[in-house]
matplotlib code that plots the C-alpha trace (Angstrom):
import matplotlib.pyplot as plt

x = [39.6, 37.7, 36.3, 36.1, 34.4, 36.8, 35.4, 36.8, 36.5, 35.2, 35.8, 35.9, 39.5, 40.5, 41.5, 38.6, 39.3, 37.2, 37.5, 38.8, 36.4, 33.1, 32.5, 35.8, 34.9, 31.6, 33.4, 35.7, 32.8, 31.3, 34.3, 36.4, 35.7, 33.0, 34.9, 37.6, 39.2, 42.3, 42.1, 45.8, 46.8, 43.9, 44.1, 44.5, 45.3, 42.5, 43.1, 41.8, 42.3, 41.8, 38.6, 39.2, 42.6, 43.3, 45.0, 46.2, 44.6, 46.1, 42.7, 39.8, 36.3, 34.5, 34.9, 32.9, 36.1, 38.9, 41.9, 45.2, 48.2, 51.7, 52.4, 49.3, 50.3, 53.8, 52.2, 49.6, 50.9, 52.6, 49.7, 47.1, 49.3, 47.2, 43.9, 43.8, 45.5, 46.8, 46.2, 47.8, 45.9, 47.1, 47.1, 48.9, 50.6, 50.6, 50.7, 47.3, 46.2, 42.8, 42.5, 40.7, 39.7, 39.7, 39.2, 35.5, 34.3, 31.2, 31.6, 28.4, 26.8, 23.2, 21.9, 23.0, 22.9, 20.2, 19.1, 16.3, 14.8, 12.6, 9.0, 10.3, 12.6, 15.8, 18.3, 18.3, 21.0, 22.7, 22.1, 24.1, 27.1, 28.1, 30.8, 32.0, 35.2, 37.0, 36.4, 37.6, 40.6, 43.8, 41.8, 43.2, 41.0, 37.9, 34.4, 31.6, 29.0, 25.3, 24.0, 21.1, 23.1, 26.5, 28.1, 27.3, 29.6, 28.3, 29.7, 31.6, 35.3, 36.1, 39.5, 41.3, 42.8, 46.3, 45.2, 43.8, 46.9, 49.3, 47.3, 46.9, 50.6, 51.7, 49.4, 47.9, 45.1, 41.6, 41.0, 38.0, 37.3, 34.1, 34.2, 31.4, 32.3, 34.3, 34.5]
y = [-83.4, -80.8, -80.8, -77.6, -76.5, -74.9, -72.1, -69.1, -65.4, -63.0, -59.5, -56.2, -55.5, -59.1, -60.7, -62.6, -65.4, -66.6, -69.3, -68.2, -70.8, -71.2, -74.7, -75.9, -74.4, -76.3, -79.5, -79.1, -78.4, -81.8, -83.8, -82.1, -83.6, -85.9, -89.2, -91.2, -91.8, -89.8, -87.7, -86.7, -88.7, -87.4, -83.8, -81.0, -77.7, -75.1, -71.4, -68.9, -65.2, -62.4, -60.4, -58.2, -57.1, -56.7, -58.5, -61.9, -64.8, -68.2, -69.9, -69.3, -70.9, -68.5, -70.9, -73.6, -75.7, -75.1, -73.3, -72.9, -70.7, -72.1, -70.9, -72.7, -75.9, -75.8, -75.4, -78.2, -80.6, -83.0, -83.0, -84.0, -86.0, -89.2, -87.5, -85.1, -84.3, -81.0, -80.2, -77.2, -74.4, -71.8, -68.1, -65.3, -63.9, -66.5, -70.3, -71.7, -75.3, -77.1, -79.2, -82.4, -84.1, -87.9, -88.7, -89.2, -91.1, -92.4, -90.7, -89.0, -90.3, -90.5, -91.2, -87.7, -85.4, -82.8, -81.6, -80.0, -81.5, -80.7, -82.1, -84.9, -86.0, -84.9, -83.3, -79.5, -78.8, -80.3, -78.0, -80.0, -82.1, -85.3, -87.6, -91.1, -90.2, -93.3, -92.4, -88.8, -89.4, -88.5, -87.2, -83.8, -83.0, -84.9, -84.8, -86.8, -88.8, -88.1, -90.4, -91.4, -91.9, -93.4, -92.9, -89.2, -86.6, -83.6, -80.5, -79.3, -79.5, -80.6, -80.2, -81.1, -78.9, -79.6, -78.3, -75.1, -74.6, -75.0, -72.5, -69.9, -70.2, -69.6, -66.6, -67.7, -65.5, -66.4, -69.4, -69.2, -71.9, -72.7, -75.2, -77.7, -80.5, -81.1, -84.8]
z = [97.2, 95.2, 91.6, 89.7, 86.5, 84.0, 81.9, 80.2, 80.8, 78.2, 79.3, 77.5, 76.4, 75.9, 72.6, 71.0, 68.6, 65.6, 62.9, 59.4, 57.9, 59.7, 58.3, 59.7, 63.0, 63.1, 62.2, 65.2, 67.6, 66.5, 67.5, 70.2, 73.6, 72.5, 72.4, 74.1, 70.7, 69.7, 66.5, 66.7, 63.5, 61.4, 62.7, 60.2, 61.8, 61.4, 60.9, 63.5, 63.9, 66.4, 65.7, 68.7, 69.7, 73.3, 76.3, 75.2, 77.1, 77.7, 77.7, 75.3, 75.2, 72.9, 70.0, 71.9, 72.3, 74.8, 73.2, 75.0, 74.4, 74.1, 77.7, 79.0, 77.3, 78.9, 82.3, 82.2, 79.5, 81.9, 84.3, 81.7, 79.3, 79.5, 79.7, 76.7, 73.5, 72.4, 68.7, 66.9, 65.4, 62.8, 64.0, 62.3, 65.5, 68.3, 68.9, 69.9, 70.5, 70.8, 74.0, 73.1, 76.4, 76.0, 79.7, 79.7, 82.8, 84.4, 87.7, 88.6, 91.8, 90.6, 94.2, 95.3, 92.3, 91.6, 88.2, 86.3, 83.2, 80.3, 80.2, 78.0, 80.8, 79.1, 81.5, 81.2, 83.8, 86.9, 89.9, 92.4, 91.4, 93.2, 92.1, 92.9, 94.8, 93.7, 90.0, 90.2, 92.4, 90.4, 87.4, 86.7, 83.7, 82.6, 81.3, 83.0, 81.2, 81.8, 84.5, 82.2, 79.0, 79.9, 76.5, 76.2, 77.9, 79.6, 77.8, 80.9, 81.6, 85.2, 86.7, 90.0, 92.7, 91.4, 87.9, 89.5, 91.6, 88.7, 86.6, 89.3, 90.4, 86.8, 86.5, 83.3, 82.0, 80.8, 83.1, 85.3, 87.9, 89.9, 92.7, 92.3, 94.7, 97.8, 98.7]

ax = plt.figure().add_subplot(projection="3d")
ax.plot(x, y, z, "-o")
ax.set_aspect("equal")
plt.show()
């Protein structure tokens, strides 16, 4: 079983998205992927646009929140249905959605991880990931809590082998995966 970090690609020639209203964008960044609580019922779709035309991507991360195309949603929706919610956005040419990850778990094996920290002791970055196998088994998309502050999620999206295989088999564009653990 492997765990991967999901990030996006930003390459010259690809479409780049932006918020129509900067304040709405900042509000989204504050809430998406930070809590296990659904925001589906209170969600008001936010308008985005393409500031760079180019190859259309199925996954965007340049707005600091994960954004999926309709094609990406169709591929992964069943796999992640109890782990995240998919919230609509407004775009003039294409259907896009924010991916709000609700599956935030205390799964870091603190006896084996390695990290760097600031002089204050606050974690700067994890340099070697180790997970509790029983906690990540069957988790296709998740965020981990810091091992020192159990209620605060690390701002990284983790995915399973099955997630990676589905995306790669479907030839979706814009997804970039880095293997960080093989347990």
